[in-house]
C-alpha positions as CSV (number, residue, x, y, z in Angstrom):
1,M,0.0,0.0,0.0
2,P,1.4,3.5,-0.8
3,T,2.4,5.6,2.1
4,G,-0.3,8.2,1.3
5,H,-3.0,5.5,1.6
6,L,-1.6,4.3,4.9
7,I,-1.8,7.8,6.2
8,I,-5.5,7.9,5.2
9,V,-6.0,4.7,7.2
10,Y,-4.3,6.2,10.3
11,Y,-6.3,9.4,9.9
12,C,-9.5,7.4,9.9
13,T,-8.4,5.3,12.9
14,I,-7.9,8.6,14.8
15,L,-11.4,9.8,13.9
16,V,-13.0,6.5,14.8
17,F,-11.6,6.6,18.4
18,S,-12.4,10.3,18.6
19,A,-16.0,9.5,17.8
20,L,-16.1,6.9,20.6
21,Y,-15.0,9.4,23.3
22,T,-16.4,12.7,21.9
23,P,-19.2,13.1,24.6
24,Q,-17.0,12.3,27.6
25,P,-15.7,15.7,28.6
26,L,-19.2,17.1,27.8
27,L,-21.1,14.9,30.1
28,P,-21.9,17.5,32.8
29,V,-23.1,20.0,30.1
30,L,-25.1,17.3,28.3
31,A,-26.6,16.1,31.6
32,E,-27.7,19.7,32.4
33,H,-29.0,20.3,28.9
34,F,-31.1,17.2,28.7
35,G,-32.1,17.2,32.4
36,V,-30.7,13.8,33.3
37,G,-28.5,12.5,36.1
38,E,-24.8,11.5,36.0
39,A,-25.4,7.8,35.6
40,R,-27.9,8.3,32.8
41,A,-25.7,10.8,31.0
42,S,-22.8,8.3,31.2
43,L,-24.8,5.9,29.1
44,L,-23.7,7.9,26.1
45,I,-20.4,6.1,26.5
46,T,-21.7,2.8,27.7
47,V,-24.1,2.1,24.8
48,T,-21.2,2.8,22.3
49,M,-18.8,0.5,24.1
50,L,-21.4,-2.4,24.5
51,P,-21.2,-3.5,20.8
52,L,-17.4,-3.6,21.1
53,A,-17.8,-6.1,23.9
54,V,-20.0,-8.4,21.9
55,A,-18.4,-7.8,18.4
56,P,-15.8,-10.6,18.6
57,I,-18.6,-13.1,19.1
58,A,-21.6,-11.6,17.2
59,Y,-19.8,-10.2,14.2
60,G,-18.4,-13.6,13.4
61,F,-21.9,-14.9,12.7
62,L,-23.1,-11.8,10.9
63,L,-20.2,-11.0,8.7
64,Q,-18.5,-14.2,7.6
65,R,-16.4,-12.7,4.8
66,I,-16.6,-9.3,3.3
67,S,-14.1,-7.0,1.5
68,A,-12.3,-4.4,3.6
69,R,-13.1,-1.6,1.2
70,R,-16.8,-2.3,1.2
71,L,-17.0,-2.6,4.9
72,L,-15.1,0.6,5.4
73,R,-17.2,2.6,2.9
74,I,-20.5,1.6,4.5
75,S,-19.4,1.9,8.2
76,I,-17.5,5.2,7.8
77,W,-20.6,6.9,6.2
78,V,-22.8,5.5,9.0
79,L,-20.3,7.0,11.6
80,A,-20.0,10.4,9.7
81,L,-23.8,10.9,9.2
82,T,-24.6,10.0,12.8
83,Q,-22.0,12.4,14.1
84,V,-23.6,15.2,12.1
85,A,-27.1,14.1,13.2
86,V,-26.2,14.7,16.8
87,Y,-26.2,18.4,16.0
88,F,-29.9,18.3,15.5
89,V,-30.9,16.1,18.5
90,D,-33.4,17.5,21.0
91,H,-34.3,14.3,23.0
92,F,-31.9,12.3,25.1
93,D,-33.3,8.9,24.1
94,V,-32.7,9.8,20.4
95,F,-29.1,10.7,21.3
96,L,-28.7,7.3,23.0
97,M,-30.0,5.6,19.9
98,I,-27.6,7.4,17.7
99,R,-24.7,6.5,20.0
100,L,-25.8,2.8,19.8
101,V,-25.7,2.9,16.0
102,Q,-22.2,4.4,16.2
103,G,-21.2,1.6,18.5
104,L,-22.4,-1.0,16.0
105,A,-20.4,0.7,13.2
106,I,-17.1,1.1,15.1
107,P,-16.1,-2.6,15.5
108,A,-16.6,-3.2,11.8
109,L,-14.5,-0.1,11.1
110,L,-11.7,-1.1,13.4
111,T,-11.6,-4.6,12.0
112,A,-11.4,-3.3,8.4
113,L,-8.8,-0.7,9.3
114,M,-6.6,-3.3,11.0
115,T,-6.9,-5.5,7.9
116,Y,-5.6,-2.7,5.7
117,V,-2.7,-2.0,8.2
118,G,-1.8,-5.7,8.3
119,A,-2.0,-6.1,4.6
120,S,0.1,-3.0,3.9
121,A,3.1,-4.1,6.0
122,S,6.0,-6.0,4.6
123,P,7.2,-8.9,6.8
124,G,10.0,-6.9,8.3
125,R,7.9,-3.9,9.2
126,I,4.8,-5.4,10.7
127,A,5.8,-4.5,14.3
128,Q,6.5,-0.9,13.3
129,T,3.3,-0.5,11.3
130,M,1.2,-1.9,14.1
131,A,2.9,0.3,16.6
132,M,1.9,3.3,14.5
133,Y,-1.7,1.9,14.5
134,V,-1.7,1.7,18.3
135,A,-0.3,5.2,18.5
136,A,-3.2,6.4,16.2
137,T,-5.8,4.8,18.5
138,V,-4.3,6.5,21.5
139,M,-4.1,9.8,19.7
140,G,-7.7,9.4,18.7
141,G,-8.8,8.8,22.3
142,F,-7.0,12.0,23.4
143,L,-8.1,14.2,20.5
144,G,-11.7,13.1,20.7
145,R,-11.8,14.3,24.3
146,A,-9.6,17.4,24.0
147,L,-11.0,18.8,20.8
148,S,-14.6,18.2,21.7
149,G,-14.1,20.2,25.0
150,I,-12.3,23.0,23.2
151,I,-14.9,23.3,20.5
152,A,-17.8,23.1,22.9
153,A,-16.3,25.9,25.1
154,N,-16.0,28.2,22.1
155,L,-19.0,27.2,19.8
156,G,-21.3,25.1,21.9
157,W,-21.5,21.3,22.5
158,R,-23.4,20.6,19.2
159,W,-20.5,21.9,17.1
160,S,-18.2,19.3,18.7
161,F,-20.2,16.6,17.0
162,M,-20.8,18.6,13.8
163,L,-17.1,19.5,13.1
164,L,-15.8,16.0,14.0
165,G,-18.6,14.6,11.8
166,L,-17.5,16.8,8.9
167,A,-13.9,15.6,9.5
168,T,-15.3,12.0,9.2
169,V,-17.0,12.9,6.0
170,L,-13.6,13.9,4.6
171,C,-12.3,10.6,5.8
172,A,-15.1,8.8,3.9
173,L,-14.2,10.7,0.7
174,L,-10.5,9.9,1.1
175,L,-11.2,6.2,1.5
176,G,-12.4,6.2,-2.0
177,R,-8.8,6.6,-3.0
178,L,-7.9,3.2,-1.7
179,R,-7.4,0.7,-4.5
180,S,-6.4,-2.5,-2.6
181,D,-9.2,-4.6,-1.2
182,P,-8.0,-7.3,1.2
183,P,-10.7,-9.6,2.5
184,V,-11.9,-9.4,6.0
185,S,-12.5,-12.6,7.9
186,F,-14.6,-12.5,11.1
187,Q,-13.8,-15.6,12.9
188,R,-16.8,-17.4,14.5
189,L,-16.1,-18.1,18.1
190,R,-17.6,-21.5,18.7
191,L,-18.9,-22.2,22.2
192,S,-16.8,-25.3,22.6
193,S,-13.6,-23.3,21.7
194,V,-14.6,-20.5,24.1
195,L,-15.2,-22.9,26.9
196,D,-11.8,-24.7,26.2
197,V,-10.0,-21.4,26.6
198,L,-11.9,-20.2,29.7
199,A,-11.2,-23.6,31.3
200,Q,-7.5,-22.7,31.4
201,P,-6.8,-20.9,34.7
202,S,-4.1,-18.6,33.4
203,F,-6.4,-17.3,30.6
204,L,-9.3,-16.8,32.9
205,R,-7.1,-14.8,35.3
206,L,-5.8,-12.5,32.6
207,Y,-9.3,-11.9,31.3
208,G,-10.4,-11.1,34.8
209,V,-7.4,-8.7,35.2
210,V,-8.2,-6.8,32.0
211,F,-11.9,-6.7,32.8
212,L,-11.3,-5.2,36.2
213,A,-8.5,-2.9,35.2
214,F,-10.2,-1.4,32.2
215,G,-13.5,-1.2,34.0
216,T,-11.8,1.0,36.7
217,F,-10.0,3.1,34.0
218,A,-13.1,3.7,32.0
219,S,-15.1,4.5,35.1
220,V,-12.7,7.2,36.3
221,L,-12.5,8.8,32.8
222,N,-16.3,8.8,32.5
223,F,-17.1,10.3,35.9
224,L,-14.1,12.6,36.2
225,P,-15.9,15.5,34.5
226,F,-18.6,15.6,37.1
227,R,-16.0,15.6,39.9
228,L,-14.1,18.4,38.2
229,V,-17.3,20.5,38.1
230,E,-17.8,19.9,41.8
231,L,-14.3,21.1,42.6
232,Q,-14.2,24.1,40.3
233,S,-17.7,25.1,39.1
234,G,-16.3,27.6,36.6
235,L,-14.1,25.0,34.8
236,S,-14.9,25.1,31.1
237,E,-15.4,22.2,28.7
238,S,-12.0,22.9,27.2
239,G,-10.4,22.7,30.6
240,I,-12.1,19.4,31.2
241,G,-11.0,18.1,27.8
242,L,-7.4,19.0,28.4
243,M,-7.5,17.1,31.7
244,Y,-7.3,14.0,29.5
245,S,-3.8,15.0,28.3
246,G,-2.4,12.2,30.5
247,Y,-4.0,9.8,28.0
248,L,-1.0,10.4,25.7
249,M,1.1,8.4,28.2
250,G,-0.4,5.5,26.4
251,V,2.0,6.0,23.5
252,V,5.1,6.3,25.8
253,V,4.2,3.4,28.0
254,S,3.4,1.1,25.1
255,L,6.8,1.7,23.7
256,V,8.8,1.1,26.9
257,S,6.7,-1.6,28.6
258,L,8.8,-4.5,27.4
259,R,12.0,-2.8,28.7
260,V,10.3,-2.3,32.0
261,A,9.3,-5.9,32.1
262,A,12.9,-7.0,31.4
263,R,14.0,-4.9,34.4
264,V,11.4,-6.0,36.9
265,G,11.7,-9.8,36.2
266,G,9.1,-10.5,33.5
267,T,5.8,-9.3,32.1
268,V,3.6,-10.5,35.0
269,N,5.7,-8.5,37.4
270,A,5.4,-5.4,35.1
271,M,1.6,-5.9,35.0
272,L,1.6,-6.1,38.8
273,L,3.5,-2.8,38.8
274,G,0.9,-1.4,36.5
275,S,-1.9,-2.4,39.0
276,L,-0.1,-0.8,41.9
277,I,0.3,2.4,39.8
278,L,-3.5,2.4,39.2
279,V,-4.1,2.3,43.0
280,M,-1.6,5.2,43.5
281,A,-3.5,7.1,40.8
282,L,-6.8,6.6,42.7
283,L,-5.2,8.1,45.8
284,L,-4.3,11.2,43.8
285,F,-7.8,11.5,42.5
286,A,-9.0,11.7,46.1
287,A,-7.3,15.2,46.3
288,Q,-9.3,18.4,46.4
289,S,-6.9,20.1,43.9
290,V,-7.6,20.1,40.1
291,W,-3.9,20.2,39.5
292,V,-3.2,17.1,41.6
293,I,-6.0,15.3,39.6
294,F,-4.4,16.5,36.4
295,L,-1.1,14.7,37.5
296,G,-3.2,11.7,38.6
297,M,-4.4,11.3,35.0
298,F,-0.8,10.7,33.8
299,V,-0.3,8.1,36.6
300,L,-3.6,6.4,35.9
301,C,-2.9,6.1,32.2
302,S,0.7,4.8,32.9
303,G,-0.7,2.0,35.0
304,M,-3.5,1.1,32.6
305,F,-1.4,1.0,29.5
306,M,1.3,-1.0,31.2
307,I,-1.3,-3.7,31.7
308,H,-3.0,-3.3,28.4
309,S,0.3,-3.3,26.3
310,L,1.6,-6.5,27.9
311,T,-1.5,-8.7,28.3
312,P,-1.9,-9.6,24.6
313,G,1.7,-10.8,24.5
314,V,1.3,-13.0,27.5
315,L,-1.9,-14.5,26.1
316,N,-0.4,-15.1,22.7
317,Q,2.7,-16.8,24.1
318,Q,0.5,-19.4,25.8
319,T,-1.9,-20.2,22.8
320,G,-1.6,-22.6,20.0
321,D,-4.1,-23.0,17.2
322,Q,-6.7,-21.0,19.3
323,R,-5.1,-17.6,18.8
324,G,-8.2,-16.1,17.1
325,V,-10.4,-17.3,20.0
326,V,-8.0,-16.1,22.7
327,N,-7.6,-12.6,21.2
328,G,-11.3,-12.3,20.4
329,L,-12.1,-13.1,24.0
330,Y,-9.5,-10.6,25.2
331,I,-11.3,-7.8,23.2
332,A,-14.7,-8.9,24.6
333,F,-13.5,-8.9,28.2
334,Y,-11.7,-5.6,27.7
335,Y,-14.7,-3.7,26.4
336,A,-17.1,-5.6,28.7
337,G,-15.1,-4.2,31.6
338,G,-15.3,-0.7,30.1
339,T,-19.1,-1.1,29.5
340,V,-19.8,-2.0,33.1
341,G,-17.3,0.5,34.6
342,S,-18.6,3.4,32.6
343,F,-22.0,3.0,34.1
344,L,-22.5,0.9,37.2
345,P,-20.0,2.6,39.7
346,G,-21.8,5.9,38.9
347,F,-24.6,4.8,41.4
348,L,-22.0,4.7,44.2
349,Y,-20.6,8.1,43.2
350,H,-24.1,9.6,43.1
351,G,-25.4,7.9,46.3
352,L,-22.3,7.8,48.6
353,G,-19.9,10.3,47.3
354,W,-16.6,10.5,45.4
355,H,-14.4,9.0,48.1
356,V,-16.5,5.9,48.6
357,Y,-16.6,5.6,44.8
358,L,-12.8,5.7,44.7
359,A,-12.4,3.2,47.5
360,S,-14.7,0.7,45.7
361,L,-12.5,1.1,42.5
362,A,-9.4,0.5,44.6
363,L,-10.9,-2.8,45.8
364,V,-11.5,-3.7,42.2
365,V,-7.9,-3.0,41.2
366,L,-6.6,-4.9,44.3
367,T,-8.7,-7.9,43.1
368,A,-6.9,-7.7,39.8
369,T,-3.6,-7.5,41.6
370,W,-4.5,-10.7,43.5
371,L,-5.3,-12.4,40.2
372,L,-1.9,-11.4,38.8
373,W,-0.1,-12.4,42.0
374,G,-1.4,-15.9,41.5
375,M,0.3,-16.0,38.1
376,R,3.9,-15.3,39.4
377,R,4.5,-19.0,39.8
């Protein structure tokens, strides 16, 4: 694939992840505008993550084999038009429905984009090409939050979706320049294969770790805007969006995690270190200072991406001919944790306060630490 076409793929990857997280820094404003509570407003993230959790299983039955170009063209227009449609939304339930449709399109988009990335790389450059893809996903997660906050603070929250939607329309037009058309194969996860993998204690522990860790991570990122408004009522949407700058640590940590693992005695020990860093971050989030919380975001992302960047390698070292099932279940558990974490802990926050909420998340992370500790043998 020509370098220009690969840049188009990376650009679209950034926009897909931007779309996933666009509402997050705007949740307090959206909750006030539509007259809903914190937990209900957080559903704008939850309903979009849910299809990502079931996609490894469901999409294998729905899309057995389809070309990457066709899948991209359909899905990217769905995402672009729904982003623009949010500008005209007046009812929260309609907003939720649009976000669900986006969630249905995103797994197909990511699968097709990864197919293009994999097909474009020569054998000696696969690792470098995939590293660039991962960096694009992290950049998308940051820009989706930061830009939506900045745009909303200056033009209003509706324009956050409109302008990112128009950028996605440009992406859809650029995808028309792609000439290669590698096939996309969605593997069907048969129940017997799934049960065989889950019957292995090490796999089950790792799936539990990523479910609990990403659930905690997604929860903090989702409810942090409400906490920031509590601490500093005049904080603008752009200020909230820039609080997610620590997300960029994902790029740094993903690049150095293997070196850290070599220094601390292996990947499991490095993942244990990541879980302890997550607990440390939760302590920082208990502070009353916005600046301490800003620092805490860098710590939180360091811990999460230490775990996230190493877990797939540990899983794939232990698998044989079931690699597709093992990796599909990893994605399912990862986003299932995010789906639960982005909604359910909100009831603790709303009912018992921020510090009880953080304490419950600390217990969740310590449970993940216990699961990792059992793998040190």
